[in-house]
N, CA, C and O atoms as CSV, one atom per row, in Angstrom:
chain,resi,resn,atom,element,x,y,z
A,1,MET,N,N,93.687,55.617,106.428
A,1,MET,CA,C,94.331,56.879,106.547
A,1,MET,C,C,95.288,57.222,105.309
A,1,MET,O,O,96.362,57.818,105.401
A,2,LEU,N,N,94.792,56.811,104.316
A,2,LEU,CA,C,95.550,57.027,102.833
A,2,LEU,C,C,95.114,58.547,102.570
A,2,LEU,O,O,95.937,59.345,102.122
A,3,ARG,N,N,93.825,58.919,102.856
A,3,ARG,CA,C,93.398,60.095,102.564
A,3,ARG,C,C,94.066,61.304,103.477
A,3,ARG,O,O,93.798,61.158,104.670
A,4,PRO,N,N,94.712,62.229,103.241
A,4,PRO,CA,C,95.255,63.133,104.085
A,4,PRO,C,C,94.213,64.195,104.523
A,4,PRO,O,O,93.400,64.534,103.663
A,5,THR,N,N,94.136,64.738,105.695
A,5,THR,CA,C,93.361,65.668,106.122
A,5,THR,C,C,93.849,67.180,106.036
A,5,THR,O,O,94.889,67.402,105.416
A,6,LYS,N,N,93.298,68.013,106.502
A,6,LYS,CA,C,93.840,69.406,106.483
A,6,LYS,C,C,94.945,69.688,107.526
A,6,LYS,O,O,95.737,70.631,107.537
A,7,HIS,N,N,94.817,68.599,108.456
A,7,HIS,CA,C,95.774,68.548,109.693
A,7,HIS,C,C,96.930,67.636,109.485
A,7,HIS,O,O,97.847,67.573,110.304
A,8,SER,N,N,96.896,66.990,108.490
A,8,SER,CA,C,98.147,66.149,108.047
A,8,SER,C,C,99.349,66.782,107.285
A,8,SER,O,O,99.216,67.337,106.195
A,9,HIS,N,N,100.354,66.674,107.846
A,9,HIS,CA,C,101.605,66.939,107.381
A,9,HIS,C,C,101.736,66.265,105.915
A,9,HIS,O,O,101.607,65.042,105.964
A,10,PRO,N,N,101.938,66.735,104.765
A,10,PRO,CA,C,102.117,66.234,103.462
A,10,PRO,C,C,103.190,65.207,103.341
A,10,PRO,O,O,103.055,64.218,102.621
A,11,ASP,N,N,104.386,65.475,104.135
A,11,ASP,CA,C,105.464,64.402,104.183
A,11,ASP,C,C,105.414,63.316,105.055
A,11,ASP,O,O,106.145,62.336,104.918
A,12,ARG,N,N,104.491,63.451,106.049
A,12,ARG,CA,C,104.121,62.382,107.029
A,12,ARG,C,C,102.870,61.464,106.708
A,12,ARG,O,O,102.116,61.052,107.590
A,13,THR,N,N,102.733,61.205,105.461
A,13,THR,CA,C,101.574,60.194,105.229
A,13,THR,C,C,102.110,58.911,104.613
A,13,THR,O,O,103.287,58.704,104.315
A,14,VAL,N,N,100.995,58.005,104.451
A,14,VAL,CA,C,101.328,56.666,103.952
A,14,VAL,C,C,101.775,56.873,102.383
A,14,VAL,O,O,102.700,56.216,101.906
A,15,ILE,N,N,101.121,57.736,101.709
A,15,ILE,CA,C,101.334,57.854,100.436
A,15,ILE,C,C,102.949,58.379,99.993
A,15,ILE,O,O,103.652,57.995,99.058
A,16,ASN,N,N,103.180,59.253,100.899
A,16,ASN,CA,C,104.629,59.898,100.763
A,16,ASN,C,C,105.656,58.810,101.128
A,16,ASN,O,O,106.639,58.674,100.400
A,17,VAL,N,N,105.496,58.051,102.175
A,17,VAL,CA,C,106.425,56.877,102.473
A,17,VAL,C,C,106.435,55.935,101.437
A,17,VAL,O,O,107.511,55.453,101.084
A,18,ALA,N,N,105.241,55.562,100.829
A,18,ALA,CA,C,105.274,54.575,99.697
A,18,ALA,C,C,106.058,55.180,98.543
A,18,ALA,O,O,106.837,54.496,97.880
A,19,MET,N,N,105.841,56.472,98.310
A,19,MET,CA,C,106.560,57.061,97.134
A,19,MET,C,C,108.180,57.041,97.409
A,19,MET,O,O,108.992,56.695,96.551
A,20,VAL,N,N,108.459,57.385,98.487
A,20,VAL,CA,C,110.005,57.323,98.898
A,20,VAL,C,C,110.500,55.874,98.688
A,20,VAL,O,O,111.522,55.713,98.020
A,21,VAL,N,N,109.817,54.746,99.236
A,21,VAL,CA,C,110.066,53.436,99.145
A,21,VAL,C,C,110.047,53.041,97.577
A,21,VAL,O,O,110.913,52.322,97.080
A,22,LEU,N,N,109.104,53.521,96.947
A,22,LEU,CA,C,109.120,53.217,95.560
A,22,LEU,C,C,110.279,53.775,94.633
A,22,LEU,O,O,110.776,53.110,93.723
A,23,VAL,N,N,110.610,54.913,94.922
A,23,VAL,CA,C,111.667,55.549,94.231
A,23,VAL,C,C,113.002,54.769,94.550
A,23,VAL,O,O,113.767,54.417,93.652
A,24,ARG,N,N,113.215,54.540,95.793
A,24,ARG,CA,C,114.408,53.685,96.377
A,24,ARG,C,C,114.364,52.379,95.461
A,24,ARG,O,O,115.366,52.082,94.810
A,25,LEU,N,N,113.266,51.638,95.410
A,25,LEU,CA,C,113.092,50.291,94.805
A,25,LEU,C,C,113.308,50.339,93.207
A,25,LEU,O,O,113.782,49.461,92.486
A,26,LYS,N,N,112.830,51.603,92.865
A,26,LYS,CA,C,113.173,51.677,91.415
A,26,LYS,C,C,114.380,51.811,90.940
A,26,LYS,O,O,114.661,51.483,89.787
A,27,ASP,N,N,115.309,52.356,91.853
A,27,ASP,CA,C,116.567,52.503,91.424
A,27,ASP,C,C,117.395,51.215,91.636
A,27,ASP,O,O,118.253,50.797,90.859
A,28,LEU,N,N,116.999,50.621,92.849
A,28,LEU,CA,C,117.865,49.072,93.237
A,28,LEU,C,C,117.198,47.957,92.608
A,28,LEU,O,O,117.872,46.975,92.299
A,29,ARG,N,N,115.836,47.988,92.358
A,29,ARG,CA,C,115.190,46.838,91.821
A,29,ARG,C,C,114.782,45.831,92.772
A,29,ARG,O,O,113.713,45.229,92.670
A,30,ILE,N,N,115.661,45.630,93.739
A,30,ILE,CA,C,115.551,44.626,94.812
A,30,ILE,C,C,116.206,44.859,95.953
A,30,ILE,O,O,117.431,44.736,95.941
A,31,ALA,N,N,115.514,45.248,97.193
A,31,ALA,CA,C,116.324,45.735,98.508
A,31,ALA,C,C,115.855,44.851,99.629
A,31,ALA,O,O,114.782,44.248,99.629
A,32,ASN,N,N,116.795,44.828,100.626
A,32,ASN,CA,C,116.421,44.038,101.911
A,32,ASN,C,C,115.155,44.837,102.484
A,32,ASN,O,O,114.815,45.975,102.158
A,33,TYR,N,N,114.587,44.058,103.333
A,33,TYR,CA,C,113.443,44.692,104.268
A,33,TYR,C,C,114.124,45.627,105.275
A,33,TYR,O,O,113.768,46.805,105.285
A,34,SER,N,N,114.902,45.281,105.971
A,34,SER,CA,C,115.725,46.006,107.047
A,34,SER,C,C,116.306,47.340,106.326
A,34,SER,O,O,116.128,48.436,106.858
A,35,ASP,N,N,116.960,47.223,105.181
A,35,ASP,CA,C,117.545,48.308,104.526
A,35,ASP,C,C,116.459,49.297,104.147
A,35,ASP,O,O,116.660,50.490,104.379
A,36,LEU,N,N,115.341,48.908,103.590
A,36,LEU,CA,C,114.253,49.800,103.160
A,36,LEU,C,C,113.750,50.445,104.380
A,36,LEU,O,O,113.454,51.639,104.339
A,37,LEU,N,N,113.597,49.606,105.712
A,37,LEU,CA,C,113.040,50.303,106.755
A,37,LEU,C,C,114.027,51.439,107.303
A,37,LEU,O,O,113.564,52.514,107.685
A,38,SER,N,N,115.168,51.215,107.328
A,38,SER,CA,C,116.126,52.163,107.941
A,38,SER,C,C,116.142,53.577,106.965
A,38,SER,O,O,116.271,54.717,107.411
A,39,TYR,N,N,115.974,53.203,105.491
A,39,TYR,CA,C,115.953,54.371,104.495
A,39,TYR,C,C,114.650,55.158,104.944
A,39,TYR,O,O,114.643,56.388,104.998
A,40,ALA,N,N,113.588,54.408,105.252
A,40,ALA,CA,C,112.347,55.152,105.334
A,40,ALA,C,C,112.427,56.109,106.728
A,40,ALA,O,O,112.031,57.272,106.815
A,41,LYS,N,N,113.077,55.260,107.840
A,41,LYS,CA,C,113.235,56.159,109.011
A,41,LYS,C,C,114.096,57.371,108.852
A,41,LYS,O,O,113.915,58.382,109.531
A,42,LYS,N,N,115.186,57.245,107.804
A,42,LYS,CA,C,116.062,58.439,107.761
A,42,LYS,C,C,115.510,59.471,106.885
A,42,LYS,O,O,115.987,60.603,106.963
A,43,SER,N,N,114.412,59.186,105.928
A,43,SER,CA,C,113.910,59.954,104.912
A,43,SER,C,C,112.861,60.792,105.598
A,43,SER,O,O,112.858,62.021,105.529
A,44,VAL,N,N,111.812,59.959,106.379
A,44,VAL,CA,C,110.697,60.767,106.681
A,44,VAL,C,C,110.476,60.528,108.327
A,44,VAL,O,O,110.615,59.435,108.878
A,45,ILE,N,N,110.140,61.652,108.929
A,45,ILE,CA,C,109.776,61.617,110.462
A,45,ILE,C,C,108.609,60.901,110.508
A,45,ILE,O,O,107.585,61.195,109.891
A,46,GLY,N,N,108.781,59.812,111.353
A,46,GLY,CA,C,107.656,58.666,111.549
A,46,GLY,C,C,107.749,57.825,110.453
A,46,GLY,O,O,106.717,57.231,110.143
A,47,GLY,N,N,108.841,57.619,109.735
A,47,GLY,CA,C,108.723,56.628,108.818
A,47,GLY,C,C,108.821,55.248,109.055
A,47,GLY,O,O,108.616,54.368,108.218
A,48,ASP,N,N,109.216,55.060,110.490
A,48,ASP,CA,C,109.105,53.598,110.904
A,48,ASP,C,C,107.556,53.104,111.135
A,48,ASP,O,O,107.186,51.957,110.887
A,49,VAL,N,N,106.770,54.064,111.610
A,49,VAL,CA,C,105.429,53.831,111.726
A,49,VAL,C,C,104.583,53.634,110.572
A,49,VAL,O,O,103.629,52.858,110.636
A,50,LEU,N,N,104.873,54.308,109.469
A,50,LEU,CA,C,104.249,54.497,108.225
A,50,LEU,C,C,104.776,53.355,107.146
A,50,LEU,O,O,104.214,53.104,106.080
A,51,PHE,N,N,105.864,52.775,107.603
A,51,PHE,CA,C,106.728,51.952,106.624
A,51,PHE,C,C,105.740,50.680,106.229
A,51,PHE,O,O,105.418,50.463,105.061
A,52,LEU,N,N,105.355,49.973,107.198
A,52,LEU,CA,C,104.457,48.600,106.904
A,52,LEU,C,C,103.224,49.157,106.116
A,52,LEU,O,O,102.984,48.676,105.009
A,53,PRO,N,N,102.508,50.050,106.580
A,53,PRO,CA,C,101.167,50.326,105.860
A,53,PRO,C,C,101.570,51.003,104.349
A,53,PRO,O,O,100.736,51.016,103.444
A,54,ALA,N,N,102.851,51.528,104.187
A,54,ALA,CA,C,103.237,51.837,102.797
A,54,ALA,C,C,103.545,50.730,101.966
A,54,ALA,O,O,103.310,50.755,100.758
A,55,LEU,N,N,104.129,49.627,102.624
A,55,LEU,CA,C,104.383,48.462,101.896
A,55,LEU,C,C,103.295,47.622,101.538
A,55,LEU,O,O,103.255,46.901,100.541
A,56,ASN,N,N,102.308,47.768,102.509
A,56,ASN,CA,C,100.808,47.007,102.124
A,56,ASN,C,C,100.384,47.716,101.039
A,56,ASN,O,O,100.104,47.017,100.066
A,57,PHE,N,N,100.237,49.010,100.900
A,57,PHE,CA,C,99.756,49.855,99.933
A,57,PHE,C,C,100.337,49.503,98.505
A,57,PHE,O,O,99.602,49.201,97.565
A,58,LEU,N,N,101.603,49.560,98.424
A,58,LEU,CA,C,102.436,49.164,97.194
A,58,LEU,C,C,102.041,47.668,96.850
A,58,LEU,O,O,101.747,47.370,95.693
A,59,PHE,N,N,102.039,46.867,97.721
A,59,PHE,CA,C,101.777,45.394,97.258
A,59,PHE,C,C,100.312,45.264,96.841
A,59,PHE,O,O,100.093,44.521,95.884
A,60,LEU,N,N,99.320,45.855,97.396
A,60,LEU,CA,C,98.011,45.862,96.842
A,60,LEU,C,C,97.883,46.522,95.539
A,60,LEU,O,O,97.073,46.067,94.732
A,61,MET,N,N,98.573,47.513,95.255
A,61,MET,CA,C,98.652,48.263,93.926
A,61,MET,C,C,99.492,47.285,92.847
A,61,MET,O,O,99.501,47.543,91.644
A,62,GLY,N,N,100.148,46.213,93.382
A,62,GLY,CA,C,100.871,45.300,92.522
A,62,GLY,C,C,102.042,45.743,91.889
A,62,GLY,O,O,102.361,45.477,90.731
A,63,LEU,N,N,102.849,46.624,92.918
A,63,LEU,CA,C,103.911,47.430,92.266
A,63,LEU,C,C,105.227,46.640,93.053
A,63,LEU,O,O,106.350,46.881,92.609
A,64,ILE,N,N,105.106,45.805,94.090
A,64,ILE,CA,C,106.140,45.097,94.766
A,64,ILE,C,C,105.738,43.891,95.051
A,64,ILE,O,O,104.534,43.654,95.154
A,65,GLU,N,N,106.651,42.966,95.219
A,65,GLU,CA,C,106.517,41.675,95.793
A,65,GLU,C,C,107.517,41.282,96.874
A,65,GLU,O,O,108.691,41.649,96.816
A,66,TYR,N,N,106.989,40.460,97.951
A,66,TYR,CA,C,107.993,40.063,98.829
A,66,TYR,C,C,108.528,38.720,98.690
A,66,TYR,O,O,107.802,37.778,98.372
A,67,ARG,N,N,109.833,38.591,98.928
A,67,ARG,CA,C,110.650,37.402,98.449
A,67,ARG,C,C,111.066,36.862,100.067
A,67,ARG,O,O,111.962,37.321,100.775
A,68,GLN,N,N,110.229,35.884,100.350
A,68,GLN,CA,C,110.580,35.281,101.863
A,68,GLN,C,C,111.869,34.552,101.951
A,68,GLN,O,O,112.465,34.533,103.028
A,69,LYS,N,N,112.335,33.965,100.931
A,69,LYS,CA,C,113.685,33.329,101.181
A,69,LYS,C,C,114.717,34.318,101.391
A,69,LYS,O,O,115.607,34.026,102.190
A,70,THR,N,N,114.747,35.350,100.857
A,70,THR,CA,C,115.906,36.467,100.818
A,70,THR,C,C,115.518,37.551,101.763
A,70,THR,O,O,116.318,38.445,102.039
A,71,ASP,N,N,114.169,37.497,102.331
A,71,ASP,CA,C,113.617,38.680,103.034
A,71,ASP,C,C,113.995,40.107,102.398
A,71,ASP,O,O,114.612,41.057,102.880
A,72,SER,N,N,113.466,39.934,101.279
A,72,SER,CA,C,113.508,41.281,100.395
A,72,SER,C,C,112.435,41.509,99.704
A,72,SER,O,O,111.597,40.619,99.560
A,73,ILE,N,N,112.277,42.793,99.140
A,73,ILE,CA,C,111.284,43.488,98.474
A,73,ILE,C,C,111.781,43.651,97.036
A,73,ILE,O,O,112.888,44.141,96.813
A,74,GLU,N,N,110.913,43.213,95.998
A,74,GLU,CA,C,111.389,43.566,94.541
A,74,GLU,C,C,110.274,44.333,94.041
A,74,GLU,O,O,109.119,44.071,94.377
A,75,TYR,N,N,110.576,45.276,93.246
A,75,TYR,CA,C,109.889,46.086,92.354
A,75,TYR,C,C,109.559,45.435,91.150
A,75,TYR,O,O,110.465,45.185,90.354
A,76,THR,N,N,108.333,45.106,90.886
A,76,THR,CA,C,107.809,44.269,89.715
A,76,THR,C,C,107.284,44.954,88.679
A,76,THR,O,O,106.804,44.235,87.802
A,77,LYS,N,N,107.226,46.119,88.503
A,77,LYS,CA,C,106.412,46.715,87.230
A,77,LYS,C,C,107.622,47.313,86.530
A,77,LYS,O,O,108.746,47.511,86.992
A,78,ASN,N,N,107.121,47.570,85.260
A,78,ASN,CA,C,108.169,48.163,84.239
A,78,ASN,C,C,108.355,49.724,84.630
A,78,ASN,O,O,107.506,50.371,85.244
A,79,ASN,N,N,109.578,50.220,84.185
A,79,ASN,CA,C,109.913,51.602,84.540
A,79,ASN,C,C,108.942,52.574,84.105
A,79,ASN,O,O,108.874,53.635,84.725
A,80,GLU,N,N,108.063,52.326,82.972
A,80,GLU,CA,C,107.275,53.266,82.142
A,80,GLU,C,C,106.037,53.505,83.059
A,80,GLU,O,O,105.310,54.447,82.744
A,81,THR,N,N,105.706,52.753,84.172
A,81,THR,CA,C,104.320,52.996,84.798
A,81,THR,C,C,104.421,53.971,86.041
A,81,THR,O,O,103.457,54.182,86.777
A,82,ILE,N,N,105.575,54.507,86.204
A,82,ILE,CA,C,105.814,55.321,87.300
A,82,ILE,C,C,106.388,56.549,86.761
A,82,ILE,O,O,106.705,57.467,87.518
C-alpha cells in the first residue's frame, strides 16, 4: 500500500506518515516509541494505523534504527540525505 491510488487521500498514506516521523526524528535525533506514536496520531488522521508500516518502511530504507534497551527510535543518516 505504498503506492497511492486516485482514491487515496495524500495526507493519509504510509509515505506521508513516514515523512512526518522522519522530520520529527531529524529534529530530535532520537525519540521514544510511544512519543512518536502519539505525535503521528496528532499529526495525521489514522496515523495510529499507519505508524508501524511507516516505521517498517523507514527501517528498510536504512534511515532509522530501533534501540530495544531504551525502546526508542534513532535517526541514523546524515542530515544531507533528506
